[in-house]
N, CA, C and O atoms as a GROMACS GRO file, in nm:
protein
  628
    1MET      N    1   5.223   9.468   2.876
    1MET     CA    2   5.308   9.585   2.888
    1MET      C    3   5.316   9.624   3.035
    1MET      O    4   5.214   9.655   3.096
    2SER      N    5   5.435   9.623   3.092
    2SER     CA    6   5.452   9.662   3.231
    2SER      C    7   5.479   9.812   3.242
    2SER      O    8   5.547   9.872   3.158
    3SER      N    9   5.425   9.868   3.345
    3SER     CA   10   5.448  10.012   3.363
    3SER      C   11   5.566  10.032   3.460
    3SER      O   12   5.571   9.973   3.568
    4GLN      N   13   5.657  10.113   3.418
    4GLN     CA   14   5.775  10.144   3.501
    4GLN      C   15   5.738  10.255   3.599
    4GLN      O   16   5.668  10.350   3.562
    5PRO      N   17   5.784  10.245   3.723
    5PRO     CA   18   5.758  10.354   3.817
    5PRO      C   19   5.829  10.481   3.775
    5PRO      O   20   5.941  10.476   3.724
    6ILE      N   21   5.766  10.593   3.795
    6ILE     CA   22   5.827  10.721   3.763
    6ILE      C   23   5.930  10.753   3.870
    6ILE      O   24   5.898  10.751   3.989
    7PRO      N   25   6.054  10.782   3.830
    7PRO     CA   26   6.156  10.812   3.932
    7PRO      C   27   6.123  10.941   4.009
    7PRO      O   28   6.071  11.037   3.952
    8THR      N   29   6.153  10.940   4.135
    8THR     CA   30   6.131  11.059   4.218
    8THR      C   31   6.252  11.151   4.202
    8THR      O   32   6.367  11.107   4.201
    9ARG      N   33   6.223  11.279   4.188
    9ARG     CA   34   6.326  11.381   4.173
    9ARG      C   35   6.300  11.493   4.272
    9ARG      O   36   6.190  11.505   4.327
   10VAL      N   37   6.402  11.574   4.295
   10VAL     CA   38   6.394  11.682   4.392
   10VAL      C   39   6.398  11.819   4.323
   10VAL      O   40   6.468  11.840   4.224
   11VAL      N   41   6.319  11.910   4.379
   11VAL     CA   42   6.326  12.051   4.342
   11VAL      C   43   6.392  12.120   4.461
   11VAL      O   44   6.336  12.122   4.571
   12LEU      N   45   6.509  12.175   4.438
   12LEU     CA   46   6.581  12.247   4.544
   12LEU      C   47   6.536  12.392   4.545
   12LEU      O   48   6.534  12.459   4.441
   13LEU      N   49   6.499  12.441   4.664
   13LEU     CA   50   6.451  12.576   4.680
   13LEU      C   51   6.542  12.649   4.777
   13LEU      O   52   6.544  12.620   4.896
   14ALA      N   53   6.619  12.744   4.724
   14ALA     CA   54   6.720  12.817   4.802
   14ALA      C   55   6.682  12.964   4.815
   14ALA      O   56   6.590  13.011   4.748
   15GLY      N   57   6.754  13.034   4.899
   15GLY     CA   58   6.734  13.178   4.917
   15GLY      C   59   6.766  13.216   5.058
   15GLY      O   60   6.778  13.130   5.145
   16PRO      N   61   6.781  13.346   5.082
   16PRO     CA   62   6.816  13.390   5.217
   16PRO      C   63   6.702  13.365   5.316
   16PRO      O   64   6.587  13.346   5.277
   17SER      N   65   6.737  13.366   5.441
   17SER     CA   66   6.639  13.350   5.547
   17SER      C   67   6.537  13.462   5.534
   17SER      O   68   6.574  13.579   5.520
   18GLY      N   69   6.408  13.427   5.538
   18GLY     CA   70   6.303  13.525   5.527
   18GLY      C   71   6.259  13.553   5.385
   18GLY      O   72   6.178  13.643   5.363
   19SER      N   73   6.311  13.477   5.288
   19SER     CA   74   6.277  13.504   5.147
   19SER      C   75   6.145  13.438   5.103
   19SER      O   76   6.095  13.467   4.995
   20GLY      N   77   6.089  13.350   5.187
   20GLY     CA   78   5.962  13.287   5.153
   20GLY      C   79   5.974  13.143   5.106
   20GLY      O   80   5.879  13.089   5.049
   21LYS      N   81   6.089  13.079   5.127
   21LYS     CA   82   6.110  12.942   5.082
   21LYS      C   83   6.009  12.846   5.144
   21LYS      O   84   5.945  12.768   5.073
   22SER      N   85   5.995  12.850   5.275
   22SER     CA   86   5.904  12.758   5.344
   22SER      C   87   5.759  12.780   5.300
   22SER      O   88   5.684  12.684   5.280
   23SER      N   89   5.721  12.905   5.286
   23SER     CA   90   5.583  12.937   5.245
   23SER      C   91   5.556  12.884   5.105
   23SER      O   92   5.452  12.821   5.080
   24LEU      N   93   5.649  12.909   5.012
   24LEU     CA   94   5.631  12.861   4.875
   24LEU      C   95   5.630  12.708   4.871
   24LEU      O   96   5.546  12.649   4.804
   25ALA      N   97   5.722  12.645   4.943
   25ALA     CA   98   5.728  12.499   4.944
   25ALA      C   99   5.595  12.440   4.994
   25ALA      O  100   5.546  12.343   4.937
   26ALA      N  101   5.539  12.498   5.099
   26ALA     CA  102   5.413  12.448   5.153
   26ALA      C  103   5.300  12.465   5.052
   26ALA      O  104   5.212  12.380   5.043
   27ARG      N  105   5.303  12.573   4.976
   27ARG     CA  106   5.196  12.600   4.879
   27ARG      C  107   5.200  12.507   4.758
   27ARG      O  108   5.101  12.497   4.687
   28THR      N  109   5.310  12.441   4.734
   28THR     CA  110   5.319  12.351   4.619
   28THR      C  111   5.232  12.228   4.636
   28THR      O  112   5.191  12.167   4.537
   29GLY      N  113   5.204  12.189   4.760
   29GLY     CA  114   5.131  12.067   4.786
   29GLY      C  115   5.217  11.942   4.777
   29GLY      O  116   5.168  11.831   4.797
   30LEU      N  117   5.346  11.959   4.748
   30LEU     CA  118   5.439  11.848   4.740
   30LEU      C  119   5.498  11.818   4.879
   30LEU      O  120   5.496  11.906   4.965
   31PRO      N  121   5.549  11.698   4.901
   31PRO     CA  122   5.620  11.671   5.026
   31PRO      C  123   5.742  11.766   5.036
   31PRO      O  124   5.802  11.800   4.934
   32VAL      N  125   5.776  11.807   5.157
   32VAL     CA  126   5.882  11.905   5.177
   32VAL      C  127   5.985  11.848   5.274
   32VAL      O  128   5.952  11.806   5.385
   33LEU      N  129   6.111  11.848   5.230
   33LEU     CA  130   6.223  11.816   5.316
   33LEU      C  131   6.281  11.948   5.365
   33LEU      O  132   6.329  12.028   5.285
   34ARG      N  133   6.276  11.971   5.497
   34ARG     CA  134   6.327  12.096   5.556
   34ARG      C  135   6.478  12.079   5.580
   34ARG      O  136   6.519  12.007   5.671
   35LEU      N  137   6.556  12.146   5.500
   35LEU     CA  138   6.702  12.133   5.515
   35LEU      C  139   6.753  12.198   5.644
   35LEU      O  140   6.862  12.164   5.691
   36ASP      N  141   6.674  12.290   5.702
   36ASP     CA  142   6.714  12.347   5.833
   36ASP      C  143   6.722  12.239   5.940
   36ASP      O  144   6.792  12.257   6.040
   37ASP      N  145   6.652  12.127   5.921
   37ASP     CA  146   6.656  12.019   6.019
   37ASP      C  147   6.790  11.946   6.019
   37ASP      O  148   6.813  11.858   6.102
   38PHE      N  149   6.878  11.982   5.927
   38PHE     CA  150   7.010  11.919   5.921
   38PHE      C  151   7.120  12.009   5.980
   38PHE      O  152   7.239  11.982   5.964
   39TYR      N  153   7.079  12.117   6.049
   39TYR     CA  154   7.178  12.196   6.122
   39TYR      C  155   7.246  12.109   6.228
   39TYR      O  156   7.186  12.016   6.281
   40LYS      N  157   7.371  12.140   6.257
   40LYS     CA  158   7.443  12.071   6.363
   40LYS      C  159   7.390  12.122   6.496
   40LYS      O  160   7.336  12.232   6.506
   41GLU      N  161   7.406  12.040   6.600
   41GLU     CA  162   7.361  12.079   6.732
   41GLU      C  163   7.463  12.174   6.795
   41GLU      O  164   7.581  12.172   6.761
   42ALA      N  165   7.414  12.257   6.888
   42ALA     CA  166   7.496  12.363   6.946
   42ALA      C  167   7.624  12.314   7.013
   42ALA      O  168   7.720  12.389   7.024
   43ASN      N  169   7.626  12.189   7.057
   43ASN     CA  170   7.745  12.136   7.126
   43ASN      C  171   7.844  12.070   7.028
   43ASN      O  172   7.943  12.012   7.072
   44ASP      N  173   7.818  12.077   6.900
   44ASP     CA  174   7.907  12.016   6.799
   44ASP      C  175   8.037  12.098   6.791
   44ASP      O  176   8.032  12.217   6.762
   45PRO      N  177   8.151  12.034   6.816
   45PRO     CA  178   8.276  12.110   6.817
   45PRO      C  179   8.320  12.160   6.678
   45PRO      O  180   8.414  12.239   6.668
   46THR      N  181   8.255  12.114   6.572
   46THR     CA  182   8.293  12.157   6.438
   46THR      C  183   8.216  12.282   6.392
   46THR      O  184   8.235  12.329   6.280
   47LEU      N  185   8.130  12.334   6.477
   47LEU     CA  186   8.053  12.454   6.437
   47LEU      C  187   8.146  12.574   6.418
   47LEU      O  188   8.236  12.597   6.498
   48PRO      N  189   8.123  12.650   6.312
   48PRO     CA  190   8.206  12.769   6.287
   48PRO      C  191   8.163  12.884   6.379
   48PRO      O  192   8.047  12.893   6.419
   49LEU      N  193   8.258  12.970   6.411
   49LEU     CA  194   8.230  13.086   6.495
   49LEU      C  195   8.238  13.214   6.410
   49LEU      O  196   8.311  13.222   6.312
   50VAL      N  197   8.159  13.313   6.453
   50VAL     CA  198   8.170  13.444   6.390
   50VAL      C  199   8.308  13.498   6.420
   50VAL      O  200   8.353  13.494   6.534
   51THR      N  201   8.375  13.550   6.318
   51THR     CA  202   8.511  13.601   6.335
   51THR      C  203   8.517  13.703   6.450
   51THR      O  204   8.437  13.797   6.455
   52GLY      N  205   8.612  13.682   6.541
   52GLY     CA  206   8.631  13.773   6.653
   52GLY      C  207   8.526  13.759   6.763
   52GLY      O  208   8.510  13.850   6.844
   53SER      N  209   8.455  13.645   6.766
   53SER     CA  210   8.347  13.628   6.862
   53SER      C  211   8.341  13.483   6.908
   53SER      O  212   8.405  13.396   6.851
   54THR      N  213   8.263  13.459   7.012
   54THR     CA  214   8.236  13.321   7.056
   54THR      C  215   8.097  13.276   7.009
   54THR      O  216   8.051  13.168   7.046
   55ASP      N  217   8.031  13.359   6.928
   55ASP     CA  218   7.899  13.326   6.874
   55ASP      C  219   7.913  13.230   6.757
   55ASP      O  220   8.004  13.241   6.676
   56ILE      N  221   7.819  13.136   6.749
   56ILE     CA  222   7.816  13.042   6.637
   56ILE      C  223   7.768  13.115   6.512
   56ILE      O  224   7.675  13.194   6.516
   57ASP      N  225   7.833  13.086   6.401
   57ASP     CA  226   7.795  13.144   6.273
   57ASP      C  227   7.696  13.051   6.203
   57ASP      O  228   7.735  12.965   6.124
   58TRP      N  229   7.568  13.070   6.233
   58TRP     CA  230   7.464  12.984   6.177
   58TRP      C  231   7.440  13.012   6.029
   58TRP      O  232   7.369  12.935   5.963
   59ASP      N  233   7.497  13.118   5.976
   59ASP     CA  234   7.483  13.148   5.833
   59ASP      C  235   7.596  13.088   5.750
   59ASP      O  236   7.600  13.107   5.628
   60SER      N  237   7.687  13.016   5.814
   60SER     CA  238   7.796  12.949   5.743
   60SER      C  239   7.750  12.811   5.698
   60SER      O  240   7.683  12.740   5.773
   61PRO      N  241   7.785  12.772   5.575
   61PRO     CA  242   7.752  12.635   5.532
   61PRO      C  243   7.812  12.526   5.620
   61PRO      O  244   7.766  12.412   5.617
   62SER      N  245   7.914  12.560   5.698
   62SER     CA  246   7.974  12.462   5.790
   62SER      C  247   7.886  12.437   5.912
   62SER      O  248   7.919  12.351   5.994
   63SER      N  249   7.775  12.510   5.926
   63SER     CA  250   7.689  12.493   6.044
   63SER      C  251   7.585  12.384   6.023
   63SER      O  252   7.506  12.355   6.113
   64TRP      N  253   7.583  12.323   5.906
   64TRP     CA  254   7.485  12.215   5.885
   64TRP      C  255   7.552  12.096   5.821
   64TRP      O  256   7.665  12.106   5.773
   65ASP      N  257   7.484  11.983   5.821
   65ASP     CA  258   7.541  11.856   5.773
   65ASP      C  259   7.490  11.830   5.632
   65ASP      O  260   7.389  11.763   5.612
   66ALA      N  261   7.563  11.882   5.534
   66ALA     CA  262   7.525  11.869   5.393
   66ALA      C  263   7.523  11.724   5.350
   66ALA      O  264   7.437  11.685   5.270
   67ASP      N  265   7.617  11.643   5.401
   67ASP     CA  266   7.623  11.504   5.360
   67ASP      C  267   7.498  11.427   5.408
   67ASP      O  268   7.445  11.344   5.334
   68ALA      N  269   7.452  11.455   5.530
   68ALA     CA  270   7.332  11.389   5.580
   68ALA      C  271   7.208  11.434   5.501
   68ALA      O  272   7.120  11.354   5.472
   69ALA      N  273   7.203  11.562   5.466
   69ALA     CA  274   7.092  11.614   5.386
   69ALA      C  275   7.091  11.548   5.249
   69ALA      O  276   6.985  11.509   5.199
   70LEU      N  277   7.208  11.536   5.187
   70LEU     CA  278   7.218  11.472   5.056
   70LEU      C  279   7.178  11.324   5.064
   70LEU      O  280   7.112  11.273   4.974
   71ALA      N  281   7.219  11.257   5.171
   71ALA     CA  282   7.182  11.116   5.190
   71ALA      C  283   7.031  11.101   5.201
   71ALA      O  284   6.974  11.006   5.146
   72ALA      N  285   6.965  11.192   5.270
   72ALA     CA  286   6.818  11.188   5.282
   72ALA      C  287   6.754  11.211   5.146
   72ALA      O  288   6.657  11.143   5.111
   73ILE      N  289   6.804  11.306   5.068
   73ILE     CA  290   6.751  11.330   4.934
   73ILE      C  291   6.768  11.205   4.848
   73ILE      O  292   6.674  11.164   4.780
   74ALA      N  293   6.885  11.145   4.852
   74ALA     CA  294   6.911  11.024   4.772
   74ALA      C  295   6.817  10.911   4.813
   74ALA      O  296   6.764  10.840   4.727
   75GLU      N  297   6.796  10.895   4.943
   75GLU     CA  298   6.707  10.789   4.991
   75GLU      C  299   6.561  10.814   4.948
   75GLU      O  300   6.491  10.721   4.908
   76LEU      N  301   6.517  10.939   4.957
   76LEU     CA  302   6.382  10.974   4.914
   76LEU      C  303   6.364  10.946   4.764
   76LEU      O  304   6.260  10.897   4.721
   77CYS      N  305   6.465  10.979   4.686
   77CYS     CA  306   6.457  10.956   4.541
   77CYS      C  307   6.463  10.807   4.508
   77CYS      O  308   6.400  10.761   4.412
   78ARG      N  309   6.538  10.732   4.587
   78ARG     CA  310   6.553  10.588   4.560
   78ARG      C  311   6.432  10.508   4.608
   78ARG      O  312   6.378  10.426   4.534
   79SER      N  313   6.389  10.533   4.734
   79SER     CA  314   6.285  10.447   4.793
   79SER      C  315   6.153  10.517   4.822
   79SER      O  316   6.052  10.451   4.846
   80GLY      N  317   6.154  10.651   4.818
   80GLY     CA  318   6.031  10.722   4.850
   80GLY      C  319   6.008  10.746   4.999
   80GLY      O  320   5.906  10.802   5.038
   81ARG      N  321   6.103  10.704   5.082
   81ARG     CA  322   6.090  10.724   5.227
   81ARG      C  323   6.228  10.746   5.287
   81ARG      O  324   6.328  10.690   5.241
   82ALA      N  325   6.231  10.830   5.390
   82ALA     CA  326   6.357  10.852   5.462
   82ALA      C  327   6.326  10.899   5.603
   82ALA      O  328   6.229  10.972   5.627
   83THR      N  329   6.408  10.856   5.696
   83THR     CA  330   6.400  10.905   5.832
   83THR      C  331   6.487  11.030   5.839
   83THR      O  332   6.605  11.027   5.805
   84VAL      N  333   6.426  11.140   5.884
   84VAL     CA  334   6.496  11.268   5.888
   84VAL      C  335   6.487  11.329   6.026
   84VAL      O  336   6.392  11.302   6.100
   85PRO      N  337   6.584  11.412   6.062
   85PRO     CA  338   6.581  11.476   6.194
   85PRO      C  339   6.473  11.585   6.201
   85PRO      O  340   6.432  11.641   6.100
   86VAL      N  341   6.430  11.613   6.324
   86VAL     CA  342   6.344  11.727   6.352
   86VAL      C  343   6.428  11.817   6.442
   86VAL      O  344   6.466  11.778   6.552
   87TYR      N  345   6.455  11.936   6.395
   87TYR     CA  346   6.547  12.028   6.463
   87TYR      C  347   6.471  12.142   6.525
   87TYR      O  348   6.381  12.199   6.463
   88ASP      N  349   6.507  12.176   6.647
   88ASP     CA  350   6.449  12.291   6.716
   88ASP      C  351   6.551  12.403   6.715
   88ASP      O  352   6.651  12.398   6.787
   89ILE      N  353   6.525  12.505   6.633
   89ILE     CA  354   6.621  12.614   6.619
   89ILE      C  355   6.636  12.692   6.748
   89ILE      O  356   6.745  12.742   6.778
   90ALA      N  357   6.529  12.704   6.827
   90ALA     CA  358   6.536  12.780   6.953
   90ALA      C  359   6.635  12.718   7.050
   90ALA      O  360   6.701  12.789   7.126
   91THR      N  361   6.647  12.584   7.050
   91THR     CA  362   6.742  12.517   7.141
   91THR      C  363   6.866  12.467   7.068
   91THR      O  364   6.956  12.412   7.130
   92SER      N  365   6.871  12.487   6.936
   92SER     CA  366   6.984  12.442   6.854
   92SER      C  367   7.013  12.294   6.876
   92SER      O  368   7.127  12.253   6.899
   93SER      N  369   6.906  12.214   6.867
   93SER     CA  370   6.923  12.071   6.890
   93SER      C  371   6.821  11.990   6.810
   93SER      O  372   6.713  12.038   6.775
   94ARG      N  373   6.859  11.868   6.784
   94ARG     CA  374   6.768  11.772   6.721
   94ARG      C  375   6.681  11.715   6.832
   94ARG      O  376   6.731  11.660   6.930
   95VAL      N  377   6.550  11.729   6.816
   95VAL     CA  378   6.459  11.689   6.923
   95VAL      C  379   6.381  11.563   6.890
   95VAL      O  380   6.313  11.508   6.977
   96ASP      N  381   6.389  11.517   6.765
   96ASP     CA  382   6.312  11.400   6.726
   96ASP      C  383   6.359  11.356   6.587
   96ASP      O  384   6.447  11.418   6.528
   97VAL      N  385   6.298  11.250   6.539
   97VAL     CA  386   6.312  11.209   6.399
   97VAL      C  387   6.172  11.180   6.347
   97VAL      O  388   6.080  11.152   6.424
   98GLU      N  389   6.157  11.189   6.216
   98GLU     CA  390   6.030  11.156   6.155
   98GLU      C  391   6.056  11.088   6.020
   98GLU      O  392   6.164  11.100   5.964
   99THR      N  393   5.956  11.019   5.971
   99THR     CA  394   5.965  10.956   5.841
   99THR      C  395   5.895  11.044   5.740
   99THR      O  396   5.777  11.076   5.754
  100LEU      N  397   5.969  11.083   5.636
  100LEU     CA  398   5.912  11.158   5.525
  100LEU      C  399   5.883  11.061   5.414
  100LEU      O  400   5.970  10.982   5.376
  101ASP      N  401   5.762  11.066   5.362
  101ASP     CA  402   5.718  10.974   5.258
  101ASP      C  403   5.684  11.051   5.131
  101ASP      O  404   5.597  11.138   5.132
  102THR      N  405   5.752  11.020   5.024
  102THR     CA  406   5.726  11.085   4.895
  102THR      C  407   5.680  10.986   4.789
  102THR      O  408   5.677  11.019   4.670
  103ALA      N  409   5.643  10.868   4.831
  103ALA     CA  410   5.616  10.757   4.738
  103ALA      C  411   5.500  10.784   4.643
  103ALA      O  412   5.493  10.720   4.538
  104ARG      N  413   5.411  10.874   4.675
  104ARG     CA  414   5.294  10.896   4.589
  104ARG      C  415   5.313  11.008   4.488
  104ARG      O  416   5.220  11.043   4.416
  105THR      N  417   5.431  11.065   4.482
  105THR     CA  418   5.455  11.175   4.390
  105THR      C  419   5.594  11.164   4.328
  105THR      O  420   5.687  11.118   4.395
  106PRO      N  421   5.610  11.203   4.204
  106PRO     CA  422   5.744  11.195   4.142
  106PRO      C  423   5.833  11.313   4.179
  106PRO      O  424   5.949  11.318   4.137
  107LEU      N  425   5.781  11.410   4.257
  107LEU     CA  426   5.859  11.526   4.297
  107LEU      C  427   5.845  11.553   4.445
  107LEU      O  428   5.741  11.524   4.505
  108PHE      N  429   5.951  11.609   4.504
  108PHE     CA  430   5.940  11.668   4.637
  108PHE      C  431   6.031  11.790   4.638
  108PHE      O  432   6.119  11.805   4.554
  109VAL      N  433   6.008  11.875   4.737
  109VAL     CA  434   6.084  11.998   4.751
  109VAL      C  435   6.179  11.983   4.869
  109VAL      O  436   6.140  11.935   4.975
  110ALA      N  437   6.303  12.025   4.852
  110ALA     CA  438   6.398  12.036   4.963
  110ALA      C  439   6.434  12.184   4.972
  110ALA      O  440   6.491  12.240   4.879
  111GLU      N  441   6.399  12.246   5.085
  111GLU     CA  442   6.418  12.390   5.095
  111GLU      C  443   6.505  12.427   5.214
  111GLU      O  444   6.498  12.366   5.320
  112GLY      N  445   6.588  12.531   5.192
  112GLY     CA  446   6.674  12.582   5.297
  112GLY      C  447   6.776  12.679   5.241
  112GLY      O  448   6.798  12.686   5.120
  113ILE      N  449   6.839  12.755   5.331
  113ILE     CA  450   6.930  12.858   5.284
  113ILE      C  451   7.054  12.800   5.216
  113ILE      O  452   7.120  12.869   5.138
  114PHE      N  453   7.085  12.674   5.245
  114PHE     CA  454   7.203  12.613   5.185
  114PHE      C  455   7.168  12.516   5.070
  114PHE      O  456   7.254  12.441   5.025
  115ALA      N  457   7.044  12.517   5.024
  115ALA     CA  458   7.001  12.425   4.919
  115ALA      C  459   7.088  12.439   4.792
  115ALA      O  460   7.114  12.340   4.723
  116ALA      N  461   7.132  12.559   4.764
  116ALA     CA  462   7.214  12.581   4.644
  116ALA      C  463   7.343  12.500   4.648
  116ALA      O  464   7.398  12.464   4.544
  117ASP      N  465   7.390  12.471   4.768
  117ASP     CA  466   7.514  12.394   4.783
  117ASP      C  467   7.499  12.248   4.737
  117ASP      O  468   7.598  12.177   4.717
  118LEU      N  469   7.374  12.204   4.721
  118LEU     CA  470   7.348  12.065   4.682
  118LEU      C  471   7.315  12.048   4.534
  118LEU      O  472   7.301  11.935   4.487
  119VAL      N  473   7.304  12.157   4.461
  119VAL     CA  474   7.261  12.151   4.321
  119VAL      C  475   7.353  12.059   4.240
  119VAL      O  476   7.306  11.965   4.175
  120GLY      N  477   7.482  12.084   4.242
  120GLY     CA  478   7.575  12.005   4.162
  120GLY      C  479   7.574  11.857   4.199
  120GLY      O  480   7.574  11.770   4.112
  121ARG      N  481   7.572  11.830   4.328
  121ARG     CA  482   7.573  11.690   4.373
  121ARG      C  483   7.444  11.617   4.335
  121ARG      O  484   7.447  11.500   4.296
  122CYS      N  485   7.329  11.686   4.346
  122CYS     CA  486   7.204  11.625   4.305
  122CYS      C  487   7.201  11.602   4.153
  122CYS      O  488   7.148  11.502   4.106
  123GLN      N  489   7.258  11.696   4.080
  123GLN     CA  490   7.264  11.683   3.934
  123GLN      C  491   7.353  11.562   3.898
  123GLN      O  492   7.318  11.484   3.809
  124GLU      N  493   7.466  11.547   3.965
  124GLU     CA  494   7.555  11.433   3.939
  124GLU      C  495   7.485  11.300   3.967
  124GLU      O  496   7.507  11.202   3.896
  125MET      N  497   7.400  11.297   4.072
  125MET     CA  498   7.328  11.174   4.106
  125MET      C  499   7.210  11.148   4.012
  125MET      O  500   7.152  11.040   4.014
  126GLY      N  501   7.174  11.249   3.929
  126GLY     CA  502   7.063  11.233   3.838
  126GLY      C  503   6.927  11.246   3.903
  126GLY      O  504   6.829  11.190   3.853
  127VAL      N  505   6.918  11.317   4.015
  127VAL     CA  506   6.791  11.329   4.086
  127VAL      C  507   6.734  11.472   4.087
  127VAL      O  508   6.626  11.495   4.141
  128LEU      N  509   6.805  11.566   4.028
  128LEU     CA  510   6.762  11.705   4.029
  128LEU      C  511   6.658  11.731   3.922
  128LEU      O  512   6.684  11.711   3.803
  129ALA      N  513   6.539  11.777   3.965
  129ALA     CA  514   6.435  11.817   3.871
  129ALA      C  515   6.451  11.964   3.836
  129ALA      O  516   6.436  12.004   3.721
  130ASP      N  517   6.482  12.045   3.938
  130ASP     CA  518   6.499  12.189   3.917
  130ASP      C  519   6.560  12.249   4.043
  130ASP      O  520   6.557  12.188   4.150
  131ALA      N  521   6.615  12.366   4.030
  131ALA     CA  522   6.670  12.440   4.143
  131ALA      C  523   6.629  12.586   4.125
  131ALA      O  524   6.650  12.646   4.020
  132LEU      N  525   6.570  12.642   4.230
  132LEU     CA  526   6.520  12.779   4.225
  132LEU      C  527   6.576  12.855   4.344
  132LEU      O  528   6.594  12.800   4.453
  133CYS      N  529   6.603  12.983   4.320
  133CYS     CA  530   6.652  13.070   4.428
  133CYS      C  531   6.555  13.187   4.443
  133CYS      O  532   6.530  13.261   4.347
  134LEU      N  533   6.500  13.203   4.562
  134LEU     CA  534   6.412  13.315   4.591
  134LEU      C  535   6.493  13.430   4.647
  134LEU      O  536   6.588  13.409   4.722
  135ARG      N  537   6.456  13.549   4.609
  135ARG     CA  538   6.520  13.665   4.668
  135ARG      C  539   6.421  13.779   4.660
  135ARG      O  540   6.336  13.784   4.571
  136GLY      N  541   6.434  13.868   4.751
  136GLY     CA  542   6.349  13.986   4.754
  136GLY      C  543   6.429  14.103   4.801
  136GLY      O  544   6.551  14.097   4.811
  137ARG      N  545   6.359  14.210   4.829
  137ARG     CA  546   6.430  14.326   4.882
  137ARG      C  547   6.488  14.293   5.018
  137ARG      O  548   6.421  14.229   5.100
  138PRO      N  549   6.610  14.335   5.045
  138PRO     CA  550   6.671  14.304   5.175
  138PRO      C  551   6.587  14.352   5.294
  138PRO      O  552   6.583  14.284   5.397
  139SER      N  553   6.521  14.464   5.281
  139SER     CA  554   6.439  14.513   5.392
  139SER      C  555   6.321  14.420   5.418
  139SER      O  556   6.282  14.401   5.533
  140THR      N  557   6.264  14.362   5.313
  140THR     CA  558   6.151  14.269   5.328
  140THR      C  559   6.196  14.139   5.393
  140THR      O  560   6.132  14.090   5.485
  141THR      N  561   6.308  14.083   5.344
  141THR     CA  562   6.356  13.957   5.401
  141THR      C  563   6.400  13.977   5.546
  141THR      O  564   6.380  13.889   5.629
  142PHE      N  565   6.460  14.092   5.577
  142PHE     CA  566   6.500  14.118   5.715
  142PHE      C  567   6.377  14.124   5.805
  142PHE      O  568   6.377  14.064   5.912
  143ARG      N  569   6.272  14.195   5.762
  143ARG     CA  570   6.151  14.209   5.842
  143ARG      C  571   6.086  14.072   5.864
  143ARG      O  572   6.045  14.040   5.976
  144ARG      N  573   6.076  13.991   5.759
  144ARG     CA  574   6.017  13.857   5.772
  144ARG      C  575   6.099  13.770   5.867
  144ARG      O  576   6.044  13.700   5.952
  145ARG      N  577   6.232  13.776   5.850
  145ARG     CA  578   6.320  13.694   5.934
  145ARG      C  579   6.309  13.735   6.080
  145ARG      O  580   6.299  13.650   6.167
  146LEU      N  581   6.311  13.863   6.108
  146LEU     CA  582   6.302  13.911   6.246
  146LEU      C  583   6.170  13.871   6.308
  146LEU      O  584   6.167  13.820   6.420
  147ALA      N  585   6.059  13.892   6.236
  147ALA     CA  586   5.927  13.856   6.290
  147ALA      C  587   5.918  13.706   6.318
  147ALA      O  588   5.867  13.666   6.423
  148ARG      N  589   5.967  13.623   6.226
  148ARG     CA  590   5.965  13.478   6.246
  148ARG      C  591   6.053  13.437   6.362
  148ARG      O  592   6.012  13.357   6.446
  149ASP      N  593   6.175  13.490   6.368
  149ASP     CA  594   6.267  13.453   6.474
  149ASP      C  595   6.212  13.488   6.612
  149ASP      O  596   6.230  13.411   6.707
  150LEU      N  597   6.147  13.602   6.624
  150LEU     CA  598   6.088  13.640   6.752
  150LEU      C  599   5.966  13.554   6.784
  150LEU      O  600   5.949  13.510   6.897
  151ARG      N  601   5.882  13.531   6.685
  151ARG     CA  602   5.760  13.451   6.704
  151ARG      C  603   5.795  13.308   6.746
  151ARG      O  604   5.729  13.251   6.833
  152GLU      N  605   5.898  13.251   6.687
  152GLU     CA  606   5.934  13.111   6.713
  152GLU      C  607   6.037  13.096   6.824
  152GLU      O  608   6.079  12.984   6.854
  153GLY      N  609   6.079  13.207   6.886
  153GLY     CA  610   6.176  13.198   6.996
  153GLY      C  611   6.315  13.162   6.947
  153GLY      O  612   6.396  13.108   7.024
  154ARG      N  613   6.345  13.190   6.822
  154ARG     CA  614   6.477  13.158   6.769
  154ARG      C  615   6.585  13.250   6.827
  154ARG      O  616   6.699  13.208   6.848
  155LYS      N  617   6.547  13.373   6.853
  155LYS     CA  618   6.641  13.471   6.905
  155LYS      C  619   6.568  13.563   7.001
  155LYS      O  620   6.447  13.583   6.988
  156SER      N  621   6.639  13.619   7.096
  156SER     CA  622   6.580  13.716   7.186
  156SER      C  623   6.582  13.853   7.118
  156SER      O  624   6.660  13.877   7.026
  157LEU      N  625   6.495  13.941   7.164
  157LEU     CA  626   6.491  14.074   7.108
  157LEU      C  627   6.620  14.148   7.133
  157LEU      O  628   6.634  14.263   7.092
   0.00000   0.00000   0.00000
């Protein structure tokens, strides 16, 4: 009797910035794909702008590469390994790449504010284990986001 390998599936973890996605993902003990690493670089001409401004709208789904994120999820589910970007939000640039390995577990978490945008496509591919959305009080998520952004140099005061 041969044993079939258990297919790898993804748990998508969505929610607003500061809602606790990264903290929860880390606490699961599962491998984590950081969807924030798929943001476009600041010099990308396709980046959306805030209406009436020259500022980039980083909260727009057009500010990240959903197709590249989906390709990484598909590769992780298919082979258990994928080369993924490492993004520095403070400089709005990809600074490296790394190999994410999920081969020892049938689940991994993909977390980010745009994770909900991938639910249908992951479901169509047959790789979705679950999709969760975190939310809290707006004042709490704002406080967490501000503290993190200042601590990590994402934004100036």
